BAFI-3210 file (N, C-alpha, C; in Angstrom, 3 decimals, decimal comma, padded with zeros to 6 digits):
// residues 297
n [1|2|3|4|5|6|7|8|9|10|11|12|13|14|15|16|17|18|19|20|21|22|23|24|25|26|27|28|29|30|31|32|33|34|35|36|37|38|39|40|41|42|43|44|45|46|47|48|49|50|51|52|53|54|55|56|57|58|59|60|61|62|63|64|65|66|67|68|69|70|71|72|73|74|75|76|77|78|79|80|81|82|83|84|85|86|87|88|89|90|91|92|93|94|95|96|97|98|99|100|101|102|103|104|105|106|107|108|109|110|111|112|113|114|115|116|117|118|119|120|121|122|123|124|125|126|127|128|129|130|131|132|133|134|135|136|137|138|139|140|141|142|143|144|145|146|147|148|149|150|151|152|153|154|155|156|157|158|159|160|161|162|163|164|165|166|167|168|169|170|171|172|173|174|175|176|177|178|179|180|181|182|183|184|185|186|187|188|189|190|191|192|193|194|195|196|197|198|199|200|201|202|203|204|205|206|207|208|209|210|211|212|213|214|215|216|217|218|219|220|221|222|223|224|225|226|227|228|229|230|231|232|233|234|235|236|237|238|239|240|241|242|243|244|245|246|247|248|249|250|251|252|253|254|255|256|257|258|259|260|261|262|263|264|265|266|267|268|269|270|271|272|273|274|275|276|277|278|279|280|281|282|283|284|285|286|287|288|289|290|291|292|293|294|295|296|297]
n.u [114,829|111,690|109,500|106,225|104,662|102,086|100,643|102,971|103,696|103,315|103,797|105,170|105,521|107,086|109,817|110,309|110,308|112,675|114,560|114,341|115,105|117,738|118,738|118,944|116,692|114,160|111,770|108,386|105,983|102,583|100,350|097,866|097,791|099,015|101,429|105,009|108,441|109,093|106,650|103,158|099,859|096,866|093,443|091,838|089,152|087,621|088,224|090,500|093,432|096,762|097,281|099,466|101,686|101,766|101,856|104,383|105,965|107,934|107,152|104,444|103,651|101,384|100,176|098,436|095,700|093,110|093,821|093,630|093,495|093,158|090,871|087,811|085,552|083,120|080,054|080,346|083,145|084,013|083,085|084,722|087,220|086,897|086,361|088,619|090,529|089,521|088,635|090,973|092,680|091,341|091,293|094,027|094,574|092,917|093,932|096,475|095,836|094,959|097,177|099,532|102,170|102,561|103,229|105,603|105,045|102,750|102,492|100,315|098,804|097,712|096,576|097,214|094,936|093,087|092,713|091,217|090,162|091,815|092,618|094,922|095,624|097,822|098,701|098,963|099,631|097,977|095,814|092,296|090,200|088,957|086,079|085,407|085,103|087,526|088,630|086,791|087,265|089,865|089,507|087,866|089,612|091,825|090,469|089,872|092,069|092,000|091,613|094,240|095,535|094,036|094,912|097,377|099,471|101,990|100,887|101,025|099,840|100,300|100,269|100,503|101,787|101,959|103,798|106,827|108,318|109,997|109,228|106,564|103,182|102,075|104,183|105,397|103,357|103,336|105,740|106,263|104,710|105,818|108,494|108,180|107,641|104,985|103,725|101,938|100,453|097,791|094,603|094,250|096,556|096,868|096,463|097,721|100,499|101,559|104,298|106,534|109,727|110,327|112,511|112,780|110,267|110,511|112,665|111,588|109,515|111,083|112,423|110,344|109,819|111,245|111,256|110,197|107,236|103,839|100,477|099,050|101,171|102,602|103,764|105,387|107,336|109,123|108,594|106,076|104,490|102,905|100,828|101,444|104,056|105,304|105,029|106,675|109,138|109,508|109,606|111,891|113,818|113,842|114,649|112,804|109,986|107,007|104,205|101,578|098,533|096,495|093,200|090,314|088,215|089,074|090,591|088,404|086,561|087,823|088,409|086,294|084,356|084,509|086,754|088,804|088,799|089,577|092,186|093,676|092,892|092,470|094,012|096,335|098,120|100,582|102,444|105,320|105,382|105,473|107,153|109,596|110,029|110,598|113,133|113,797|115,565|115,352|116,302|115,731|114,595|113,575|111,878|113,394|115,862|114,909|113,838|116,093|117,575|115,884|115,477|117,871|118,621]
n.v [096,061|094,891|093,253|092,701|090,760|090,290|088,164|086,894|084,751|085,357|086,795|089,183|089,191|086,923|087,137|089,516|088,968|087,533|089,465|091,431|089,974|089,291|091,825|092,135|092,413|091,382|089,215|088,423|086,274|086,399|083,790|081,451|078,756|076,084|077,536|077,876|078,327|081,787|082,645|083,499|082,581|083,661|084,595|086,262|086,392|085,433|087,242|086,792|087,051|087,058|089,383|090,051|089,640|091,787|093,937|095,955|095,519|096,938|097,638|097,070|095,253|094,989|092,754|090,921|089,312|088,246|087,022|089,267|088,592|085,831|084,245|084,025|086,824|086,273|086,895|085,997|085,680|088,306|089,459|088,119|089,182|091,746|091,335|089,881|091,755|094,135|093,071|091,903|094,124|095,846|094,275|094,235|097,065|097,749|096,154|097,172|099,752|099,154|098,358|098,440|099,356|100,693|099,934|101,801|102,313|101,500|099,779|099,528|097,493|098,439|099,573|100,726|100,646|102,152|104,579|104,083|103,567|105,861|106,845|108,775|110,458|111,892|110,636|111,264|110,912|112,755|112,773|112,247|109,487|106,656|105,328|102,478|098,826|097,871|100,278|100,926|098,749|099,323|101,760|101,012|099,310|100,969|102,654|100,960|100,941|103,186|103,282|102,958|105,259|107,223|106,656|107,715|106,461|106,179|105,812|104,178|103,869|101,465|101,876|099,916|099,138|097,326|094,592|093,495|090,455|087,483|085,390|085,328|086,614|088,994|089,043|086,488|084,954|085,956|085,479|082,771|082,762|084,997|084,134|082,333|083,848|084,521|086,524|089,600|092,886|094,032|094,426|097,632|098,426|100,803|101,151|102,228|101,072|100,940|100,140|098,275|097,081|093,979|094,049|096,805|097,268|095,820|097,198|099,703|099,337|098,575|100,940|102,641|101,959|103,566|106,070|109,499|109,755|109,645|108,355|108,064|106,352|105,911|103,016|102,640|102,590|105,471|105,879|105,117|103,124|102,495|099,673|098,784|099,682|098,369|095,730|095,837|096,328|094,004|092,019|092,848|092,534|089,833|089,172|088,543|088,497|090,449|090,800|090,212|091,367|090,892|090,183|091,529|089,760|087,168|087,114|088,144|086,149|084,141|085,179|086,681|089,619|092,002|091,579|091,147|093,690|095,312|094,400|094,118|095,817|098,387|101,005|102,783|105,833|106,342|108,201|108,132|110,207|110,956|108,914|109,398|111,991|111,420|110,495|108,152|106,125|104,723|101,561|100,314|102,239|102,527|100,682|099,066|098,770|097,475|095,031|093,838|093,333|091,722|089,505|088,406|087,178]
n.w [123,349|124,483|122,466|121,270|118,945|116,659|114,074|113,345|111,814|109,227|105,838|106,148|108,982|109,789|108,660|109,992|112,686|112,754|111,958|113,958|116,169|115,569|115,762|118,417|120,026|122,338|121,382|121,447|120,291|119,411|119,328|117,997|118,505|120,665|122,680|122,079|123,213|123,772|122,905|123,103|123,911|122,218|121,536|119,445|118,396|120,466|122,352|124,037|125,825|127,238|129,375|130,916|129,377|127,722|129,445|130,515|128,309|125,714|123,109|120,783|117,896|115,464|113,146|112,222|110,429|108,247|104,920|102,257|099,504|099,562|099,180|097,314|097,464|099,267|100,966|103,642|103,831|103,501|105,822|107,580|106,905|107,833|110,636|111,517|111,612|113,023|115,554|116,562|116,706|118,375|120,755|121,368|121,603|123,694|125,765|125,990|126,918|129,502|130,829|133,538|133,225|130,354|126,865|124,906|122,289|119,695|116,939|114,385|112,064|108,765|105,579|102,170|100,823|102,034|100,819|098,689|095,155|093,081|090,640|088,856|090,898|093,177|096,263|099,797|103,301|104,276|102,658|101,878|102,946|101,008|099,280|099,120|099,505|100,534|101,523|103,507|105,263|106,127|107,435|109,572|110,797|111,521|113,287|115,362|116,893|118,539|121,356|122,378|121,415|122,731|125,293|125,409|124,176|121,810|118,642|115,528|112,286|110,073|106,922|104,510|101,279|098,188|098,867|097,792|097,155|096,219|097,716|098,359|098,215|095,646|093,769|093,868|092,720|090,187|088,978|087,841|085,331|084,054|083,769|081,890|079,764|079,509|080,866|081,382|081,158|083,268|081,983|080,696|081,782|083,294|085,969|089,028|090,912|094,090|095,600|097,745|098,692|100,356|102,100|102,602|103,803|106,153|107,361|107,599|109,494|111,726|112,042|112,755|115,293|116,975|115,880|115,893|115,312|114,654|114,083|110,723|108,489|105,357|104,010|101,429|098,465|097,242|094,527|092,900|090,308|087,175|086,325|083,747|083,470|085,577|084,642|082,327|083,579|085,150|083,208|081,888|083,861|084,058|081,608|079,565|077,349|077,530|076,231|076,009|076,927|079,822|079,681|081,335|081,845|082,492|085,074|086,603|086,361|087,726|090,287|091,037|090,433|092,065|093,772|091,844|090,579|092,713|093,427|091,064|088,827|089,616|091,511|093,728|093,784|095,772|098,112|100,312|102,442|105,272|106,317|105,020|106,026|108,553|108,543|107,367|105,062|101,930|100,771|098,372|096,100|093,575|091,053|089,307|090,560|092,927|091,847|090,629|092,976|094,449|092,762|092,449|094,713]
ca.u [113,428|110,763|108,478|105,202|104,223|100,970|100,837|104,368|103,981|102,950|104,817|105,967|105,828|108,053|111,161|110,453|110,772|114,109|115,351|114,413|115,851|119,124|119,137|119,124|115,488|113,402|110,525|107,363|104,970|101,190|099,893|096,561|097,971|099,719|102,663|106,368|109,230|108,997|105,324|102,027|098,604|095,719|092,319|091,171|087,742|087,081|088,715|091,321|094,904|097,457|097,613|100,717|102,711|101,797|102,274|105,871|106,675|108,295|106,382|103,576|103,524|100,214|100,243|097,534|094,447|092,852|094,412|092,690|093,327|093,288|089,641|086,756|084,922|081,729|079,532|080,920|084,571|084,188|082,983|085,985|088,281|086,706|086,401|089,971|091,316|088,951|088,616|092,321|093,214|090,615|091,783|095,367|094,511|092,265|094,857|097,544|095,282|094,786|098,489|100,151|103,313|102,153|104,245|105,771|104,628|101,879|102,549|099,145|098,685|096,676|096,929|096,934|093,569|092,220|092,491|090,232|090,616|091,858|093,182|096,248|095,801|099,006|098,116|099,803|098,981|096,940|094,669|091,047|090,003|088,075|084,753|085,358|085,135|088,895|088,800|085,997|087,962|090,972|089,001|087,479|090,927|092,512|089,577|089,881|093,310|091,778|091,861|095,717|095,737|093,420|095,683|098,636|100,546|102,320|100,288|101,348|099,052|101,254|099,569|101,438|101,444|102,229|105,101|107,446|109,263|109,671|108,787|105,123|102,431|101,747|105,358|105,610|102,332|103,566|107,058|106,242|104,235|106,819|109,655|107,808|107,291|103,586|103,252|101,426|099,820|096,334|093,726|094,981|097,864|097,004|096,343|098,907|100,938|102,426|104,961|107,700|110,430|110,212|113,620|112,370|109,128|111,030|113,506|110,699|108,864|112,050|112,703|109,208|109,748|111,827|111,120|109,214|106,141|102,590|099,399|099,181|102,447|102,548|104,849|105,531|108,594|108,810|108,404|105,053|104,484|101,660|100,905|102,220|105,492|105,819|105,111|107,884|110,348|109,694|110,041|113,260|114,648|113,993|115,110|111,713|108,957|105,701|103,529|100,214|097,698|095,588|091,876|089,619|087,194|089,747|090,678|087,058|085,863|088,501|088,409|085,046|084,549|084,931|088,123|089,705|088,947|090,330|093,578|094,288|092,520|092,447|095,124|096,559|099,467|100,821|103,837|105,631|105,890|105,763|108,248|110,816|110,270|111,083|114,532|114,023|116,221|114,996|117,360|115,219|113,682|113,001|111,427|114,465|116,821|114,230|113,716|117,433|118,015|115,017|115,491|119,228|118,878]
ca.v [096,265|093,730|093,571|091,812|090,726|089,414|087,871|086,587|083,712|085,812|087,174|090,249|088,902|085,879|087,736|090,685|088,381|087,164|090,692|092,070|089,078|089,474|093,154|092,029|092,573|090,228|089,163|087,504|086,144|086,000|082,711|080,898|077,422|075,907|078,251|077,364|079,356|083,105|082,711|083,533|082,254|084,530|084,255|087,591|086,235|085,212|088,268|086,229|087,352|087,154|090,806|090,213|089,616|093,182|094,855|096,040|095,397|098,245|097,872|096,037|095,327|094,182|092,492|089,798|089,587|087,261|087,481|089,917|087,850|084,406|083,592|084,921|087,687|085,932|087,811|085,434|085,985|089,729|089,720|087,590|090,179|092,858|090,907|089,480|093,008|094,972|092,453|091,683|095,493|096,344|093,577|094,749|098,445|097,829|095,562|098,205|100,808|098,674|098,010|099,339|099,893|100,637|100,032|103,183|102,430|100,518|099,829|098,736|097,232|099,061|099,370|101,898|100,528|103,125|105,677|103,761|103,736|107,295|107,148|109,351|111,421|111,582|110,539|111,285|110,634|113,812|112,586|111,717|108,079|106,410|104,755|101,123|097,850|097,923|101,538|100,744|097,802|100,014|102,801|100,419|098,762|101,990|103,148|100,019|101,190|104,432|103,253|103,136|106,695|107,951|106,351|108,453|105,594|106,626|104,781|104,397|103,030|100,993|101,764|099,108|098,903|095,988|094,146|092,681|089,458|086,258|084,351|085,293|087,754|089,100|088,748|085,098|084,429|086,411|085,018|081,625|083,164|085,888|083,417|081,553|084,850|084,633|087,597|090,797|093,881|093,760|095,349|098,677|098,677|102,162|101,153|102,500|100,092|101,529|098,931|098,413|095,795|093,337|094,613|098,142|097,144|095,355|098,241|100,833|098,980|098,695|102,408|103,342|101,624|104,647|107,302|110,343|109,915|108,923|108,517|107,301|106,353|105,115|102,170|102,407|103,191|106,829|105,898|104,214|102,944|101,927|098,254|098,539|099,940|097,271|094,614|096,016|096,216|092,678|091,266|093,298|091,985|088,383|088,994|087,921|089,381|090,558|091,567|089,824|091,906|089,964|090,805|091,553|088,696|086,025|087,253|088,365|084,892|083,316|085,813|087,487|090,988|092,991|091,292|091,410|095,073|095,870|093,941|094,088|096,752|099,736|101,139|104,119|106,434|106,785|108,750|107,916|111,513|110,856|108,015|110,095|113,095|110,884|110,202|106,779|106,069|103,478|100,721|100,127|103,336|102,408|099,300|098,314|098,407|096,499|093,700|093,247|092,845|090,606|088,301|087,860|086,628]
ca.w [123,635|124,458|121,370|121,097|117,548|116,119|112,637|113,269|110,833|107,908|104,926|106,807|110,333|109,957|108,521|110,898|113,920|112,622|111,895|115,253|117,075|115,182|116,238|119,846|120,747|122,853|120,633|121,898|119,250|119,781|118,440|118,331|118,896|121,902|122,479|122,372|123,843|123,205|122,308|124,051|123,151|122,283|120,682|119,249|118,180|121,752|123,240|125,053|125,714|128,546|129,521|131,606|128,354|127,136|130,492|130,647|127,002|125,104|121,811|120,239|116,485|115,151|111,721|111,894|109,703|107,145|103,705|101,370|098,172|099,758|098,760|096,760|098,485|099,623|102,193|104,838|103,949|103,636|107,257|108,291|106,691|108,768|112,047|111,864|111,820|114,061|116,893|117,107|116,981|119,534|121,869|121,740|122,063|125,047|126,726|126,188|127,783|130,891|131,389|134,569|132,430|128,957|125,828|124,436|120,893|119,110|115,407|114,074|110,601|107,905|104,158|101,357|100,322|102,746|099,949|097,558|093,799|092,914|089,373|088,853|091,991|094,067|097,637|100,973|104,556|104,513|101,720|102,467|102,693|099,898|099,531|098,664|100,590|101,215|102,262|104,740|106,155|106,704|108,300|110,797|111,284|112,279|114,402|116,474|117,683|119,144|122,781|122,626|121,139|123,861|126,530|125,249|123,590|120,423|117,779|114,101|111,403|109,020|105,678|103,634|099,871|097,644|099,298|096,736|097,514|095,463|098,666|098,574|097,728|094,234|092,903|093,754|091,852|088,804|088,475|086,930|084,103|083,421|083,404|080,616|078,719|079,320|081,650|080,714|081,977|083,550|081,293|079,981|082,507|083,790|087,360|089,772|091,897|095,101|096,052|098,651|098,787|101,682|102,909|103,102|104,712|107,453|107,898|107,962|110,692|112,798|112,146|113,344|116,663|117,758|115,226|116,527|114,302|115,087|113,051|109,471|107,717|104,178|103,728|100,028|097,899|096,726|093,058|092,413|088,893|086,629|086,082|082,517|083,731|086,407|083,764|081,510|084,394|085,582|082,085|081,659|084,954|083,793|080,254|078,879|076,727|078,192|075,279|075,912|078,022|080,410|079,688|082,630|082,118|083,102|086,558|087,217|086,398|088,646|091,608|091,313|089,857|093,098|094,238|090,781|090,348|093,857|093,465|089,747|087,789|090,172|092,504|094,257|093,576|097,132|098,395|101,731|102,933|106,642|106,584|104,653|106,885|109,863|108,346|106,742|103,749|101,177|100,090|096,973|095,821|092,224|090,731|088,626|091,661|093,734|091,209|090,505|094,239|094,885|091,939|092,441|096,039]
c.u [112,717|109,604|107,523|104,719|103,088|101,218|102,283|104,689|103,690|104,070|105,682|106,426|106,967|109,473|111,398|110,915|112,265|115,027|115,496|115,240|117,358|119,688|119,203|117,853|114,902|112,038|109,622|106,261|103,662|100,777|098,559|096,673|098,658|101,118|103,955|107,146|109,103|107,672|104,239|100,732|097,622|094,636|091,484|089,611|086,988|087,447|089,685|092,816|095,501|097,997|098,977|101,887|102,873|102,262|103,775|106,633|107,003|107,532|105,532|103,438|102,402|100,035|099,242|096,295|094,327|093,346|093,345|092,453|093,328|092,052|088,767|085,953|083,401|081,330|080,218|082,406|084,851|084,008|084,160|087,092|088,123|087,010|087,872|090,886|090,868|089,010|090,004|092,963|092,628|091,074|093,102|095,351|093,931|093,177|095,978|097,030|095,221|096,048|098,943|101,387|103,032|103,351|104,387|105,256|103,787|101,884|101,356|098,972|097,477|097,206|096,574|095,595|092,550|091,880|091,489|090,815|090,617|092,501|094,547|096,527|096,967|098,457|099,227|099,011|097,872|095,724|093,491|090,992|088,979|086,769|084,546|085,368|086,429|089,123|087,983|086,697|089,031|090,573|088,534|088,683|091,651|091,707|089,599|091,074|093,133|092,042|093,348|096,088|095,253|094,238|097,054|099,747|100,745|101,848|100,552|100,494|099,936|100,411|100,474|100,853|101,667|103,633|105,689|108,521|108,971|109,237|107,353|104,482|102,295|102,938|105,520|104,605|102,655|104,802|107,007|105,831|105,232|108,043|109,430|107,491|105,850|102,944|102,750|100,820|098,388|095,494|094,532|096,358|097,990|096,892|097,657|099,256|101,961|103,037|106,048|108,378|110,272|111,327|113,340|111,249|109,645|111,854|112,658|109,986|109,842|112,348|111,608|109,063|110,247|111,688|110,038|108,114|104,941|101,543|099,649|100,580|102,328|103,855|104,869|106,760|108,176|108,546|107,379|104,992|103,152|101,882|101,721|103,668|106,160|105,987|106,382|109,132|110,597|110,160|111,513|114,238|114,830|114,421|114,104|110,837|107,699|104,806|102,044|099,433|096,799|094,169|091,194|088,737|087,839|089,852|089,334|086,364|086,526|088,305|087,072|085,361|085,084|086,326|089,095|089,893|089,832|091,764|094,316|094,141|092,308|093,630|095,219|098,002|099,873|102,263|104,110|106,237|106,324|106,971|109,558|111,080|110,844|112,536|114,758|114,629|115,955|116,259|117,026|114,181|113,002|112,761|112,558|115,489|116,208|114,249|115,028|117,837|117,205|115,239|116,897|119,580|118,939]
c.v [094,926|094,075|092,442|091,871|089,796|089,212|087,504|085,501|084,081|086,296|088,275|089,802|087,957|086,474|088,915|090,129|088,055|088,409|091,380|091,229|089,236|090,850|093,185|092,261|091,302|090,235|088,074|087,424|085,729|084,917|082,107|079,450|077,304|076,574|077,505|078,509|080,654|083,341|082,882|083,400|083,377|084,068|085,510|087,411|086,000|086,337|087,877|086,557|087,432|088,550|090,994|090,241|091,056|094,125|094,839|095,855|096,829|098,592|096,726|096,254|094,413|094,012|091,376|090,225|088,581|087,818|088,041|089,133|086,399|083,688|084,558|085,641|087,343|086,858|087,291|085,772|087,430|090,143|089,238|088,598|091,280|092,422|090,518|090,690|093,833|094,312|092,241|093,069|095,986|095,654|094,078|096,115|098,512|097,186|096,537|099,277|100,377|098,248|098,998|100,037|099,724|100,581|101,400|103,411|101,272|100,716|098,965|098,666|098,059|098,834|100,617|101,796|101,498|104,293|105,402|103,971|105,264|107,723|107,634|110,287|110,937|111,691|110,541|110,915|111,624|113,633|111,972|110,191|107,911|105,829|103,400|100,151|097,850|099,174|101,469|099,817|098,568|101,100|102,144|099,793|099,791|102,562|102,259|100,227|102,429|104,378|103,505|104,564|107,476|107,730|106,988|107,562|106,049|105,440|105,155|103,332|102,742|100,808|101,188|098,924|097,447|095,586|093,185|091,745|088,209|085,134|084,295|086,490|087,768|088,722|087,289|084,436|084,808|085,767|083,815|081,993|084,049|085,136|082,561|082,534|084,977|085,757|088,776|091,749|093,521|094,794|096,348|099,021|100,053|102,236|101,414|101,419|100,828|100,412|099,285|096,994|095,235|093,878|095,941|098,162|096,755|096,534|099,418|100,534|099,037|100,151|103,060|102,973|102,766|106,018|108,180|110,754|109,097|109,186|107,704|107,465|105,412|104,303|101,717|103,115|104,581|106,956|104,838|104,215|102,387|100,364|097,934|098,721|098,844|096,003|094,647|095,787|094,767|091,802|091,611|092,601|090,457|088,071|088,170|088,936|089,318|091,338|091,277|090,416|090,847|090,653|090,704|090,373|087,413|086,114|087,482|087,044|084,035|083,843|086,389|088,937|091,981|092,784|091,631|092,827|095,705|095,622|094,205|095,257|098,152|099,804|102,504|104,574|107,154|107,171|108,510|109,204|111,449|110,031|108,727|111,273|112,607|110,412|108,855|106,868|104,692|102,846|100,575|101,146|103,340|100,913|098,505|097,871|097,363|095,116|093,091|092,650|091,630|089,349|087,688|087,210|085,068]
c.w [123,675|123,573|121,266|119,659|117,275|114,633|112,359|112,269|109,388|107,045|105,440|108,178|110,555|109,808|109,549|112,237|113,920|112,641|113,210|116,254|116,809|115,646|117,720|120,704|121,280|122,160|121,130|120,794|119,821|118,802|118,910|118,787|120,212|121,783|122,813|123,090|123,063|122,433|123,427|123,288|123,328|121,349|120,446|119,116|119,473|122,787|124,344|124,749|127,108|128,608|130,123|130,609|127,766|128,147|130,721|129,388|126,524|123,885|121,470|118,686|116,035|113,613|111,312|111,219|108,556|105,819|102,739|100,088|098,361|099,222|098,010|097,812|098,603|100,797|103,432|104,969|104,128|105,151|108,080|108,077|107,576|110,219|112,450|112,117|112,980|115,413|117,442|117,518|118,280|120,810|122,332|122,294|123,493|126,099|126,988|127,143|129,234|131,630|132,493|133,958|130,979|127,977|125,376|123,064|120,505|117,582|114,946|112,539|109,987|106,484|103,363|100,640|100,966|101,819|098,829|096,173|093,405|091,608|089,420|089,984|092,850|095,516|098,742|102,180|104,891|103,607|102,426|102,197|101,607|100,300|098,805|099,779|101,296|102,033|103,570|105,730|106,899|107,731|109,667|111,585|112,145|113,425|115,557|117,402|118,577|120,631|123,208|122,424|122,323|125,140|126,412|124,730|122,115|119,521|116,342|113,288|110,197|107,685|104,539|102,228|099,491|098,027|098,376|097,321|096,618|096,374|098,869|098,032|096,186|093,352|092,805|092,753|090,373|088,203|087,466|085,531|083,353|082,999|082,137|079,494|078,451|080,223|080,876|081,674|082,208|082,887|080,503|080,646|083,186|085,269|088,049|090,763|092,849|095,858|097,115|098,695|100,215|102,678|103,458|104,030|106,116|108,146|108,372|109,290|111,896|113,029|113,008|114,884|117,545|117,132|115,896|115,581|114,857|113,983|111,813|108,844|106,518|103,970|102,315|099,542|097,355|095,267|092,641|090,922|088,439|086,446|084,805|082,686|084,586|085,518|082,924|082,341|084,846|084,441|081,764|082,597|084,637|082,381|079,411|078,187|077,568|077,376|075,280|077,100|078,504|080,485|081,044|082,912|082,758|084,583|087,247|087,310|087,510|090,104|092,019|090,924|090,859|093,493|093,180|090,508|091,489|093,809|092,118|088,814|088,331|091,173|093,016|094,022|094,880|097,387|099,941|102,398|104,407|107,033|106,163|105,608|108,186|109,761|107,716|105,374|103,116|100,647|098,629|096,671|094,473|091,891|090,129|089,668|092,548|093,083|090,998|091,799|094,681|094,100|091,889|093,805|095,943]
res [m|k|i|i|i|s|g|a|s|g|l|i|g|k|p|l|v|k|k|l|s|l|s|g|h|e|v|v|q|l|v|r|r|t|p|n|a|n|e|s|r|w|n|p|a|a|g|q|i|d|a|s|v|i|d|g|a|d|a|v|i|h|l|s|g|a|g|i|g|d|r|r|w|t|t|k|y|k|q|e|l|v|d|s|r|t|k|s|t|s|l|l|a|t|t|i|t|n|c|a|k|k|p|s|v|f|l|s|g|s|a|i|g|i|y|g|p|r|g|d|e|e|l|t|e|q|s|s|s|g|s|s|f|l|a|d|i|c|k|q|w|e|s|a|a|k|p|a|v|d|a|g|v|r|t|v|y|l|r|t|g|i|v|l|t|p|l|g|g|a|l|k|k|q|l|p|l|f|k|l|g|l|g|g|k|f|g|d|g|r|a|w|q|s|w|i|s|l|d|d|e|l|a|a|i|e|h|l|l|t|a|k|v|s|g|a|v|n|l|t|a|p|n|p|i|t|n|a|d|f|t|t|a|l|a|r|a|l|k|r|l|a|i|l|p|i|p|k|f|g|p|k|l|l|l|g|g|e|l|a|d|a|l|l|f|t|g|q|r|v|m|p|i|e|l|q|k|s|g|f|v|f|k|h|s|t|i|d|v|a|l|r|a|l|l|n|k]
***
């Protein structure tokens, strides 16, 4: 397959490019700088893209967007979080619609934040969306892909959970403290963490290129856990203690209250119903199996 990928330099995108290339696919990366071989320049903010790169491609995988936890949520950065997702998605969806030979599938990024903070409620793809800033971002993000849907292109919203890898994201930030025995649960530890190993995230995306499924798909492992249970599992995997809870005031002071609550003190209990129905089999279905595999690489 000829596959176009945005966000190819990111935590998920970079290893996905390698995986798909090793599987024999022709991968073209969308970049904002001067392109090299197997790359094409685009500028989502300015609405610029080489449509000929999309025309005739078999699939488009859209993963780009400003990092949710990269900076404090100022008014300006919150708008950047929205614009970086909606403008890029709209540009790709519109370009796909205008192609003479349209891609057969559009895998468009999203996140489980769309459900909002829901306590212990078990959430599936059929659950309603929430009413938080992250939920609003995700709703706009998915809506921006509608032109591709209307054009008859199979469109999948990749509602990704917490991606676990020691190479980046939340786990990379936590490992140094936990290795020193200074890790701990956030607040009361009751917030749910719907996670997925990087290996399973990549495999799921590749699976969805050809699986007969469309619409929202939760990319999370089938066994979400509370933050307290995750803390215990990570400490156990590292053979360390984790007995000191992290009070709310520290992260809120560092990150700002809204961001800290969204990332650390609230969560979602999400189940990957559609992914499993489509025949996907998880390599790491429980947190202990996942952490052993990830930390022994």
